[in-house]
N, C-alpha and C positions, 0 to 999 in steps of 0.2 A: 387298514383299508385303502384300497386304491380309488382315486377320484378322478372322475371325468366331469369337469364343470363347464357347462355350456350355457349359451344364451338362449338358443332355440332348439336344442336337441341335436340328434345325430342327423345333420342336414346335408351332408356331403361325404364323398368317399374317404377323405382324408380322416375325418372325425370317426368314420366307421372302422376304418383300418386301425385306428388308435384303440378303439373299444375292443376289437377282436383281439389285439396283442394283449391287452390287459386281462380280458377273460381267459386268454390261453386256449381256447377252442371255439369252433364256429357258434355264431348266435343260435343257430337252430338247435344246439345241443345244451343250451344253457336255460336255467329256470329263473324267473323274474318275479319280483314283488313290485308293485306299483303303488306309489304313496301320493295321494291328491291332497292331503291335509292342508298345505299352505293356501289353497284356493278359498277356503272358508274365511280367511282373514282379510281377503281383498275385495273391495266394493265392486270391481269389474267382473268377479267370478261368482259362479253360483251353480245350481244343480245341472244345467245344461253342459256347462264348460267342464265340470267335474266328470260328468258321463262321457263326455267326448275324449277326455284323457283316458279314462279307464278302458274304453272300447277300441282306442287306438285309430279312430278315423281321422281323416284330414280336418284341420291342419296339425292334429296330435299324433299323425302316424310316424313321426320322427323319434318316438320313444316306444310305447306299447306295441305299435305296429310294425316292429323291425323283423318279425319272424321268430320269436323265441320258442323254444320247446314248450313252455307252458308260462302263463302270466297269473298271478293272484293279487289280490287287493289287500293292502295293508292300511287301515284307517287309524292313525295314531290316537285319535280322540276316544276310541274304543277301547284301547289297550289297557288303561288303569282299571277298567270294570272287569276284565277277564283273567288277569293274573299272568305272571311271566311264565309260569309252567306251560301255558298254552301257546303264547305268541313267539317267546324266544326260539324255540325249535324251528318255527317258521322261517324266521330271519336267517338263522344259521344255515339252514338247508338250501337258501336262495344263492345263486351265483351273482345276481345283480339286483341292486335296489334302484327302482326308476322314480325319480322324485321331481314332481311338478312344481310349477311357479305359483306365484299368488303373493302373499305377504311373508318375507322371511322372518320376521320377529314373531309372527304367530306360529309358523313351523318351528322355530326355536322353541318357543314355550311348550309346544306339545312334545317335542323330542326330549326335553327335560321331564315333563310330567309323566311320560309314558314309560320312561326308563331306556328308550332307544338310544340316547346320547351316551348313557353309561356303558351300553353294550358295544359301541363303535370300536373302541380300542382292540377289543378281541377278535373283530372280524378282518383278520390280516389278509385273507384272499378274496373277500367280497368287493365287488366294484360298485361304487355309488356313481350313478349318473344323475346330474342334476340339470333342471332347466330353470333359468333365470333365479327365482327365489330358492329353488331347489338347490342351486350352485351357492348363492349369496349366503345362505345359513351357514356354510363352513367357514365363513370369513370372520374377522374380529368385529367388524362394524359395516353396516350397509349405507349410513348417511342418511340424515332426516328426509331427504327428497324421496326415498323409497319406502318410508314407513307409512302404511295405510291402516293398519289394524288400530283401532282406538284404545285397546287394552294394553298397547306396548308401553313398558316403562321408559324405554330409550331405544337407541338403534343397535345395541350390541346383539352379537349372535355367537356362535359356538367357538370361533377362534382356532379351529383345527388347522387352517392354513394361516399364513402370516401377512396375507394381502387381501385386499378388498376388490370387489368386481362391480363394475358399471356395465350392465347387460343392455342388449338391443340398441347398440350404438347406430345411429343414423337410420333408425327403423321408419318406414313410411307412415306407420300408424301411431308413432310416438314423436311428434315434432319437437318435443322438448329434449330429446335425447341426442343432442348434437355433441361434437367433440369439445367444443368450447364450454358447454355446460358440464360435460364430464370432468374437464380440467378444473372449473371452479368446485365441483363436488370433491374431487381429489384434494384440493387445497384445504378443504374443510376436514376431510378425513385425516390429513397430515400423516400418512403412512404408505407403505407400498400399495399400488393399486393398478388394475388393468381395466381399460375400456375395451368391450368386445362386441362384436355384431353376431348376428345369427348364424354366420357361417364360421364361426370361431369357437374353439374349446380350449380350456386349460387342463392339462394332464398332470396329475401329482402322484407319483409313486415312490415310496420310501424317501420323501422329502424332496425329490428332484422335480422340478417344475418345468413343464414344456408346453409352449403355446402351438396349437394345431389349427391352421387357418386356411381357408380358401376365400377369405373376405378381408375384412378391415379390423385392426385392432391397434391399440397403443398401450405401452407400459407408461403410467403417469407419474410414478414416483419409484 
């Protein structure tokens, strides 16, 4: 699987160019599935924000609203009740999975419960585009600061990449997300980590890591 791990989505031309390169064809020729599941685990999210992501209106237009050939909805909490014979072909036929933010530990739980996590290694040509928690779920740990789901046993996530992500660096609506705070967070993680703002993405293809940015970021370890 090819990973485009963002803080705020495809927010500038550099990130968009990286996405098109990973897809190998124009966005308008690609089929997408959007996954809003992480939202249900975060107290700041709910029906209105989930709908906003799915329909791709502002400020969610940096994912679903990019101009895909088609966009479908994949809700992970429903998958265990319908069986793999139905949903696995949907995933295999998609060019890209658009994965929204919320709580990464909740998303991690449902990726495991649904079976999507087990399917990922076989999706060699599929592109995973994450926003915030949708990116963080691919890391080994997210740190206690980002755990909002009360059912989370700890801060561990999938560990598909070997670094952690501190998103929304210096965001005007998140006054606690300063570089100084990110550095303290990284000291607790005690492993490779990046702090990235909403104009930054981390591209991972065949194990090669590249930072794509028109904003601010820092490698913390």
